[in-house]
MARTORLO-629608 format. One record per residue: residue in one letter; residue number from 1; x, y, z of N, C-alpha, C in turn. Coordinates in nm, 3 decimals. Layout:
<figus>
+------+------+---------+---------+---------+---------+---------+---------+---------+---------+---------+
! tivo ! palo !    n_px !    n_py !    n_pz !   ca_px !   ca_py !   ca_pz !    c_px !    c_py !    c_pz !
+------+------+---------+---------+---------+---------+---------+---------+---------+---------+---------+
!    A !  NUM !       X !       Y !       Z !       X !       Y !       Z !       X !       Y !       Z !
...
+------+------+---------+---------+---------+---------+---------+---------+---------+---------+---------+
</figus>
This chain:
<figus>
+------+------+---------+---------+---------+---------+---------+---------+---------+---------+---------+
! tivo ! palo !    n_px !    n_py !    n_pz !   ca_px !   ca_py !   ca_pz !    c_px !    c_py !    c_pz !
+------+------+---------+---------+---------+---------+---------+---------+---------+---------+---------+
!    M !    1 !   5.458 !   9.736 !   5.888 !   5.457 !   9.791 !   6.023 !   5.321 !   9.763 !   6.087 !
!    A !    2 !   5.322 !   9.709 !   6.209 !   5.198 !   9.678 !   6.280 !   5.140 !   9.804 !   6.342 !
!    L !    3 !   5.009 !   9.813 !   6.339 !   4.942 !   9.927 !   6.403 !   4.932 !   9.904 !   6.553 !
!    V !    4 !   4.961 !  10.006 !   6.630 !   4.947 !   9.998 !   6.775 !   4.799 !  10.016 !   6.808 !
!    T !    5 !   4.741 !   9.916 !   6.875 !   4.600 !   9.928 !   6.911 !   4.581 !   9.932 !   7.061 !
!    R !    6 !   4.689 !   9.917 !   7.137 !   4.679 !   9.922 !   7.283 !   4.787 !  10.015 !   7.335 !
!    V !    7 !   4.747 !  10.105 !   7.423 !   4.842 !  10.196 !   7.487 !   4.823 !  10.190 !   7.638 !
!    R !    8 !   4.933 !  10.210 !   7.708 !   4.932 !  10.215 !   7.855 !   4.999 !  10.344 !   7.897 !
!    F !    9 !   4.947 !  10.402 !   8.005 !   5.005 !  10.526 !   8.056 !   4.956 !  10.549 !   8.198 !
!    A !   10 !   5.018 !  10.642 !   8.265 !   4.974 !  10.687 !   8.397 !   4.956 !  10.837 !   8.391 !
!    A !   11 !   4.846 !  10.883 !   8.448 !   4.815 !  11.027 !   8.448 !   4.721 !  11.055 !   8.565 !
!    P !   12 !   4.715 !  11.180 !   8.611 !   4.629 !  11.212 !   8.724 !   4.481 !  11.214 !   8.687 !
!    L !   13 !   4.398 !  11.177 !   8.782 !   4.253 !  11.192 !   8.769 !   4.221 !  11.339 !   8.794 !
!    E !   14 !   4.148 !  11.399 !   8.700 !   4.117 !  11.542 !   8.709 !   3.966 !  11.563 !   8.715 !
!    S !   15 !   3.929 !  11.677 !   8.764 !   3.790 !  11.722 !   8.763 !   3.782 !  11.841 !   8.670 !
!    V !   16 !   3.695 !  11.831 !   8.569 !   3.678 !  11.943 !   8.476 !   3.531 !  11.980 !   8.468 !
!    T !   17 !   3.506 !  12.108 !   8.446 !   3.369 !  12.158 !   8.432 !   3.348 !  12.201 !   8.289 !
!    H !   18 !   3.235 !  12.155 !   8.234 !   3.200 !  12.191 !   8.097 !   3.049 !  12.205 !   8.090 !
!    G !   19 !   3.004 !  12.319 !   8.044 !   2.860 !  12.341 !   8.028 !   2.783 !  12.330 !   8.158 !
!    G !   20 !   2.845 !  12.368 !   8.268 !   2.779 !  12.365 !   8.397 !   2.783 !  12.231 !   8.468 !
!    S !   21 !   2.840 !  12.128 !   8.404 !   2.853 !  11.996 !   8.466 !   2.999 !  11.968 !   8.496 !
!    T !   22 !   3.023 !  11.888 !   8.598 !   3.159 !  11.851 !   8.636 !   3.181 !  11.704 !   8.604 !
!    Y !   23 !   3.295 !  11.675 !   8.544 !   3.329 !  11.539 !   8.502 !   3.465 !  11.500 !   8.558 !
!    L !   24 !   3.484 !  11.370 !   8.578 !   3.614 !  11.316 !   8.611 !   3.678 !  11.268 !   8.481 !
!    V !   25 !   3.802 !  11.305 !   8.459 !   3.871 !  11.266 !   8.335 !   4.016 !  11.231 !   8.365 !
!    V !   26 !   4.072 !  11.153 !   8.273 !   4.215 !  11.129 !   8.268 !   4.259 !  11.173 !   8.129 !
!    R !   27 !   4.359 !  11.259 !   8.124 !   4.410 !  11.307 !   7.995 !   4.510 !  11.205 !   7.941 !
!    V !   28 !   4.486 !  11.160 !   7.818 !   4.579 !  11.070 !   7.753 !   4.700 !  11.153 !   7.712 !
!    P !   29 !   4.822 !  11.114 !   7.754 !   4.941 !  11.193 !   7.721 !   4.959 !  11.210 !   7.570 !
!    A !   30 !   5.035 !  11.312 !   7.532 !   5.050 !  11.350 !   7.391 !   5.101 !  11.235 !   7.304 !
!    D !   31 !   5.205 !  11.164 !   7.348 !   5.260 !  11.056 !   7.265 !   5.157 !  10.947 !   7.240 !
!    E !   32 !   5.084 !  10.906 !   7.344 !   4.983 !  10.803 !   7.329 !   4.864 !  10.854 !   7.248 !
!    S !   33 !   4.829 !  10.982 !   7.267 !   4.722 !  11.042 !   7.187 !   4.759 !  11.042 !   7.039 !
!    D !   34 !   4.884 !  11.072 !   7.008 !   4.930 !  11.072 !   6.869 !   4.917 !  10.932 !   6.808 !
!    L !   35 !   4.951 !  10.828 !   6.886 !   4.938 !  10.690 !   6.837 !   4.793 !  10.659 !   6.804 !
!    I !   36 !   4.702 !  10.698 !   6.893 !   4.559 !  10.673 !   6.870 !   4.510 !  10.754 !   6.750 !
!    D !   37 !   4.551 !  10.878 !   6.743 !   4.506 !  10.968 !   6.637 !   4.550 !  10.919 !   6.499 !
!    D !   38 !   4.663 !  10.851 !   6.491 !   4.717 !  10.803 !   6.364 !   4.650 !  10.676 !   6.313 !
!    L !   39 !   4.569 !  10.611 !   6.397 !   4.505 !  10.487 !   6.355 !   4.392 !  10.514 !   6.256 !
!    P !   40 !   4.380 !  10.428 !   6.155 !   4.271 !  10.443 !   6.058 !   4.143 !  10.380 !   6.112 !
!    V !   41 !   4.082 !  10.445 !   6.209 !   3.960 !  10.392 !   6.271 !   3.843 !  10.484 !   6.245 !
!    L !   42 !   3.725 !  10.428 !   6.253 !   3.603 !  10.506 !   6.236 !   3.588 !  10.600 !   6.354 !
!    R !   43 !   3.566 !  10.726 !   6.327 !   3.543 !  10.825 !   6.432 !   3.393 !  10.833 !   6.458 !
!    V !   44 !   3.357 !  10.848 !   6.583 !   3.217 !  10.862 !   6.622 !   3.192 !  11.008 !   6.659 !
!    G !   45 !   3.078 !  11.039 !   6.719 !   3.041 !  11.176 !   6.753 !   3.154 !  11.254 !   6.818 !
!    F !   46 !   3.167 !  11.379 !   6.779 !   3.270 !  11.471 !   6.829 !   3.411 !  11.419 !   6.801 !
!    Q !   47 !   3.425 !  11.337 !   6.697 !   3.553 !  11.280 !   6.653 !   3.615 !  11.186 !   6.757 !
!    G !   48 !   3.530 !  11.124 !   6.839 !   3.577 !  11.029 !   6.939 !   3.623 !  10.899 !   6.878 !
!    V !   49 !   3.701 !  10.824 !   6.957 !   3.751 !  10.693 !   6.917 !   3.703 !  10.592 !   7.021 !
!    K !   50 !   3.640 !  10.484 !   6.973 !   3.591 !  10.380 !   7.065 !   3.708 !  10.299 !   7.120 !
!    V !   51 !   3.705 !  10.277 !   7.251 !   3.812 !  10.203 !   7.318 !   3.754 !  10.113 !   7.426 !
!    E !   52 !   3.835 !  10.020 !   7.470 !   3.809 !   9.947 !   7.593 !   3.913 !  10.000 !   7.692 !
!    A !   53 !   3.866 !  10.052 !   7.804 !   3.954 !  10.113 !   7.904 !   3.963 !  10.024 !   8.026 !
!    T !   54 !   4.083 !  10.016 !   8.085 !   4.103 !   9.944 !   8.210 !   4.176 !  10.033 !   8.307 !
!    I !   55 !   4.117 !  10.046 !   8.426 !   4.180 !  10.113 !   8.539 !   4.168 !  10.017 !   8.655 !
!    G !   56 !   4.281 !   9.973 !   8.708 !   4.277 !   9.876 !   8.818 !   4.211 !   9.747 !   8.772 !
!    T !   57 !   4.106 !   9.706 !   8.843 !   4.035 !   9.582 !   8.808 !   3.908 !   9.611 !   8.729 !
!    T !   58 !   3.887 !   9.737 !   8.692 !   3.765 !   9.777 !   8.622 !   3.794 !   9.798 !   8.473 !
!    T !   59 !   3.717 !   9.728 !   8.389 !   3.729 !   9.741 !   8.243 !   3.592 !   9.774 !   8.187 !
!    W !   60 !   3.588 !   9.869 !   8.092 !   3.461 !   9.906 !   8.030 !   3.486 !   9.958 !   7.888 !
!    K !   61 !   3.382 !   9.953 !   7.805 !   3.388 !  10.008 !   7.670 !   3.337 !  10.152 !   7.675 !
!    T !   62 !   3.410 !  10.239 !   7.608 !   3.378 !  10.381 !   7.612 !   3.436 !  10.450 !   7.488 !
!    T !   63 !   3.438 !  10.579 !   7.489 !   3.495 !  10.659 !   7.381 !   3.590 !  10.761 !   7.442 !
!    V !   64 !   3.707 !  10.778 !   7.380 !   3.795 !  10.889 !   7.418 !   3.769 !  11.002 !   7.320 !
!    F !   65 !   3.768 !  11.123 !   7.372 !   3.734 !  11.240 !   7.291 !   3.854 !  11.332 !   7.277 !
!    P !   66 !   3.872 !  11.389 !   7.156 !   3.986 !  11.480 !   7.138 !   3.969 !  11.608 !   7.218 !
!    D !   67 !   4.081 !  11.657 !   7.265 !   4.089 !  11.781 !   7.341 !   4.206 !  11.860 !   7.281 !
!    K !   68 !   4.232 !  11.977 !   7.331 !   4.341 !  12.060 !   7.279 !   4.477 !  11.990 !   7.284 !
!    T !   69 !   4.498 !  11.908 !   7.388 !   4.628 !  11.847 !   7.409 !   4.633 !  11.699 !   7.373 !
!    G !   70 !   4.524 !  11.640 !   7.333 !   4.520 !  11.497 !   7.303 !   4.379 !  11.445 !   7.320 !
!    F !   71 !   4.367 !  11.330 !   7.383 !   4.236 !  11.271 !   7.409 !   4.203 !  11.274 !   7.557 !
!    L !   72 !   4.073 !  11.276 !   7.588 !   4.024 !  11.268 !   7.726 !   3.948 !  11.138 !   7.745 !
!    L !   73 !   3.975 !  11.071 !   7.856 !   3.900 !  10.953 !   7.897 !   3.808 !  10.995 !   8.012 !
!    L !   74 !   3.678 !  10.987 !   7.990 !   3.583 !  11.016 !   8.097 !   3.578 !  10.898 !   8.192 !
!    V !   75 !   3.576 !  10.926 !   8.322 !   3.570 !  10.822 !   8.424 !   3.446 !  10.846 !   8.509 !
!    A !   76 !   3.354 !  10.751 !   8.505 !   3.232 !  10.764 !   8.585 !   3.267 !  10.768 !   8.733 !
!    R !   77 !   3.192 !  10.844 !   8.808 !   3.218 !  10.855 !   8.953 !   3.213 !  10.718 !   9.021 !
!    K !   78 !   3.120 !  10.632 !   8.977 !   3.111 !  10.498 !   9.036 !   3.240 !  10.419 !   9.011 !
!    R !   79 !   3.296 !  10.432 !   8.891 !   3.422 !  10.361 !   8.861 !   3.535 !  10.415 !   8.949 !
!    A !   80 !   3.539 !  10.546 !   8.967 !   3.642 !  10.605 !   9.053 !   3.625 !  10.557 !   9.197 !
!    T !   81 !   3.501 !  10.552 !   9.243 !   3.473 !  10.504 !   9.379 !   3.511 !  10.357 !   9.392 !
!    D !   82 !   3.472 !  10.276 !   9.294 !   3.504 !  10.133 !   9.297 !   3.654 !  10.108 !   9.305 !
!    E !   83 !   3.732 !  10.197 !   9.245 !   3.878 !  10.182 !   9.245 !   3.946 !  10.266 !   9.354 !
!    N !   84 !   3.865 !  10.327 !   9.442 !   3.917 !  10.410 !   9.553 !   4.003 !  10.526 !   9.503 !
!    L !   85 !   3.958 !  10.591 !   9.396 !   4.033 !  10.702 !   9.338 !   3.970 !  10.835 !   9.376 !
!    T !   86 !   4.054 !  10.933 !   9.397 !   4.008 !  11.070 !   9.419 !   4.084 !  11.161 !   9.324 !
!    V !   87 !   4.031 !  11.280 !   9.303 !   4.094 !  11.377 !   9.214 !   4.238 !  11.400 !   9.260 !
!    G !   88 !   4.329 !  11.396 !   9.164 !   4.471 !  11.413 !   9.193 !   4.548 !  11.283 !   9.198 !
!    D !   89 !   4.479 !  11.171 !   9.219 !   4.546 !  11.041 !   9.221 !   4.604 !  11.009 !   9.083 !
!    R !   90 !   4.723 !  10.952 !   9.083 !   4.782 !  10.906 !   8.957 !   4.720 !  10.771 !   8.922 !
!    V !   91 !   4.671 !  10.760 !   8.799 !   4.593 !  10.644 !   8.757 !   4.667 !  10.570 !   8.646 !
!    D !   92 !   4.683 !  10.438 !   8.662 !   4.737 !  10.355 !   8.555 !   4.624 !  10.315 !   8.464 !
!    V !   93 !   4.639 !  10.343 !   8.334 !   4.533 !  10.321 !   8.237 !   4.585 !  10.235 !   8.123 !
!    A !   94 !   4.503 !  10.142 !   8.076 !   4.528 !  10.068 !   7.953 !   4.411 !  10.094 !   7.861 !
!    L !   95 !   4.437 !  10.133 !   7.737 !   4.333 !  10.157 !   7.638 !   4.357 !  10.064 !   7.520 !
!    T !   96 !   4.254 !   9.994 !   7.478 !   4.259 !   9.914 !   7.356 !   4.163 !   9.978 !   7.258 !
!    V !   97 !   4.214 !  10.020 !   7.143 !   4.129 !  10.082 !   7.042 !   4.047 !   9.973 !   6.976 !
!    L !   98 !   3.916 !   9.998 !   6.966 !   3.825 !   9.898 !   6.910 !   3.799 !   9.924 !   6.763 !
+------+------+---------+---------+---------+---------+---------+---------+---------+---------+---------+
</figus>
């Protein structure tokens, strides 16, 4: 059986506050989070998984972090601006696990 290393999904861009700071995130849906979680990959700080993320025409290397419901993809404000995204917009995401 081949391991799934790339997942695609659509989810809303959210604003979350943690420790007094506000971040833009996209929540990886449960099914896709389960696929990532099942991979035998090296975990980094806070049990994150290194990925290459693509939203629109923007691709970057980052880490998805586990949350209560799955993984969170942090989206820099500049990336959101470059892609003309605002909180609440549905975002098409492709993640390749590195």
